[in-house]
Every structure is written in structure tokens, then in C-alpha cells.
C-alpha positions in Angstrom: 8.2 -36.6 -21.8 10.4 -37.7 -19.0 7.6 -37.7 -16.4 8.6 -41.2 -15.2 11.8 -39.6 -13.8 9.7 -37.6 -11.3 9.6 -40.6 -9.0 13.4 -40.7 -8.8 13.8 -37.2 -7.5 12.5 -35.6 -4.3 9.6 -33.2 -4.5 10.6 -29.6 -5.5 10.8 -27.1 -2.8 7.7 -25.0 -2.3 8.2 -21.3 -1.8 5.6 -19.9 0.6 3.3 -17.4 -1.1 4.3 -18.4 -4.6 2.7 -18.8 -6.9 0.0 -16.4 -5.7 -3.4 -18.1 -5.4 -6.9 -16.7 -5.0 -8.8 -17.3 -1.7 -11.9 -18.3 -3.7 -12.4 -22.1 -3.8 -15.7 -22.5 -5.7 -17.9 -25.1 -4.0 -20.3 -25.7 -6.9 -20.2 -29.4 -7.9 -18.6 -30.1 -11.3 -20.7 -32.2 -13.7 -17.7 -34.3 -15.0 -19.9 -36.3 -17.4 -20.9 -33.0 -19.2 -17.3 -31.8 -19.0 -16.1 -35.0 -20.6 -18.9 -34.8 -23.3 -18.0 -31.2 -24.2 -14.2 -31.8 -24.1 -14.7 -34.7 -26.6 -16.8 -32.4 -28.8 -14.3 -29.5 -28.7 -11.5 -31.8 -29.7 -13.6 -33.7 -32.3 -12.7 -36.8 -30.2 -9.2 -36.8 -31.9 -7.0 -36.2 -28.8 -6.4 -37.6 -25.4 -8.0 -35.4 -22.8 -7.2 -35.5 -19.1 -9.9 -34.1 -16.9 -9.1 -33.0 -13.3 -11.6 -33.1 -10.5 -12.6 -29.5 -10.7 -13.1 -29.4 -14.5 -9.6 -28.4 -15.7 -8.9 -30.2 -19.0 -5.5 -30.8 -20.6 -5.5 -31.8 -24.2 -2.7 -34.1 -25.3 -1.6 -35.8 -28.6 -3.7 -38.8 -29.4 -0.7 -41.1 -28.8 0.2 -39.7 -25.4 2.2 -42.4 -23.6 1.5 -41.4 -20.0 -1.4 -38.9 -20.1 -1.8 -38.5 -16.4 1.8 -37.5 -15.8 2.0 -35.4 -19.0 -1.2 -33.5 -17.9 0.1 -32.9 -14.4 3.3 -31.5 -15.9 1.2 -29.1 -18.1 -1.0 -28.1 -15.1 2.1 -27.5 -12.9 3.6 -25.3 -15.6 0.4 -23.2 -15.9 0.2 -22.9 -12.1 3.8 -21.7 -11.8 3.8 -19.4 -14.8 1.4 -16.6 -14.6 -2.3 -16.3 -13.7 -3.4 -14.9 -17.0 -6.6 -16.3 -18.4 -8.9 -15.9 -21.5 -12.6 -16.8 -21.3 -14.1 -17.8 -24.6 -17.8 -18.4 -25.3 -18.1 -21.6 -27.3 -20.7 -22.3 -30.0 -22.8 -24.4 -27.6 -23.0 -21.7 -24.9 -20.4 -23.1 -22.6 -17.2 -21.2 -21.6 -13.6 -22.3 -22.2 -11.2 -20.5 -19.9 -7.7 -20.9 -21.4 -4.3 -20.2 -19.7 -0.6 -19.7 -20.6 -0.5 -23.2 -22.1 -2.9 -23.4 -25.0 -3.7 -27.1 -24.3 -4.9 -26.4 -20.7 -8.3 -24.9 -20.0 -11.1 -24.9 -17.5 -14.5 -25.7 -18.8 -17.4 -23.7 -17.3 -20.8 -25.1 -18.3 -23.6 -22.8 -19.4 -25.9 -24.6 -16.8 -23.4 -23.7 -14.0 -23.5 -20.0 -15.0 -27.3 -20.0 -15.3 -27.9 -21.9 -12.0 -25.2 -20.2 -10.0 -25.0 -16.7 -11.5 -25.6 -14.9 -8.1 -22.9 -17.1 -6.4 -20.4 -16.2 -9.2 -21.2 -12.5 -9.0 -21.0 -12.4 -5.2 -17.6 -14.2 -5.1 -15.7 -13.4 -8.3 -13.5 -10.7 -6.7 -12.1 -13.4 -4.4 -10.8 -15.0 -7.6 -8.2 -12.3 -7.9 -4.7 -13.2 -6.6 -3.0 -10.9 -4.0 -2.0 -7.6 -5.6 -3.6 -8.4 -8.9 -5.2 -5.6 -10.9 -7.0 -6.4 -14.1 -8.3 -3.7 -16.4 -11.5 -3.9 -18.4 -12.0 -2.6 -21.9 -12.5 0.9 -20.5 -9.3 0.6 -18.4 -11.3 0.4 -15.2 -9.5 -1.7 -12.6 -11.1 -4.9 -11.4 -14.5 -4.1 -12.9 -15.8 -7.3 -14.5 -18.5 -8.1 -16.9 -20.0 -11.6 -17.1 -17.1 -12.8 -19.2 -14.6 -11.7 -16.7 -16.5 -13.1 -13.7 -16.8 -16.5 -15.5 -13.0 -16.3 -16.3 -12.2 -15.8 -12.6 -14.5 -18.6 -11.7 -12.9 -21.0 -14.1 -9.4 -19.9 -13.1 -10.2 -20.4 -9.4 -11.1 -24.0 -10.2 -7.9 -24.5 -12.2 -6.0 -23.3 -9.1 -7.8 -25.8 -7.0 -6.9 -28.6 -9.5 -3.2 -27.4 -9.6 -2.9 -27.3 -5.8 -4.4 -30.8 -5.3 -4.2 -32.5 -8.7 -6.5 -35.4 -9.0 -7.3 -36.9 -12.4 -11.0 -37.6 -12.6 -10.9 -39.2 -16.1 -8.8 -39.7 -19.2 -10.6 -39.6 -22.5 -9.0 -41.6 -25.3 -9.4 -40.5 -28.9 -12.4 -42.0 -30.7 -11.7 -45.5 -31.9 -9.1 -46.1 -29.2 -9.2 -47.9 -25.8 
């Protein structure tokens, strides 16, 4: 809400090693046109959606006054809160990886999973942050099915967006600018 005040104050102090981040920085190119298309579909084109360079989306109210600043604030909060994530298979076969803020998610396209399955499988454990242990449904530590691997992939890209936030596009609600 008061994002414009950010320019009046010096940058906050960064504490080394916090928040914890994964070493994995996926290098698969993001199809931002498809991400934008799907983000519009998932929101029924009724919200402002800010899309970052690695596919992280922040959904805002339709009348957001300064969407880029508001989205960066949301992303910063997710980044500094906790690395929890929840991958959800959508009705079109894509994956939405949500985080602590319900309006922030990474979109993983079905085509990315199909075309880069081996890459995701080979690298997903590097998507864990230092000291992190996640239990599967059978309480096995750090044993991931496809859903978990996709979640770690999407979360790793969110971390990339949070560390170097660059807005790629802003989608206006249907019928607006």
C-alpha cells in the first residue's frame, strides 16, 4: 500500500545466509507468453497479474494502483517468510506451485515437465534449502514423487525471482488498459 515510501528509506540490511536459498537455479527458458495466457485463464482475466522473469506470478486486485511495487512487496514477504510450497495440478495439465502468500505462485507448464523431465529429476534435490527435510506421505525424508519434484522446481524459480526481482509483464484485467 505504501510502496512509494520505499524510495525514501535506505535498503534493508541483508543478513548473510538468511533466508536460506537452494543452490538450484533452473536454466530452462520460461515461456512467458504461455505463463501470461494461463495466468489470465486461472484468474478469469478479472485481476491484475504481475509476472516475474522466471514465471512467478502475483495476483492483485483489479484496481491495484502500483502493481509492480505491490507484487515486489508480496514476493519479498514470501521470500523472507518460509520456504513452504504446495504444487497443485490444474485442470489444463499445468502446475501451480503456491507459497505462504496465497496470491503468489510459480507456474510450471506441462510442456516444461514433459520436455525436461530428466533435468528436473536429476536436479530436484538441489532445490532443497540448507538443512531442509521434507517428508512424503509415507514419512520418508526427502523422497519425492513427480508432484514434489515439480514443486521444488517451481520454488527454485520463485527464489530466483525473489533474489533478482524483474517484472516481465503486468496483465490488466480484461476490459482495462
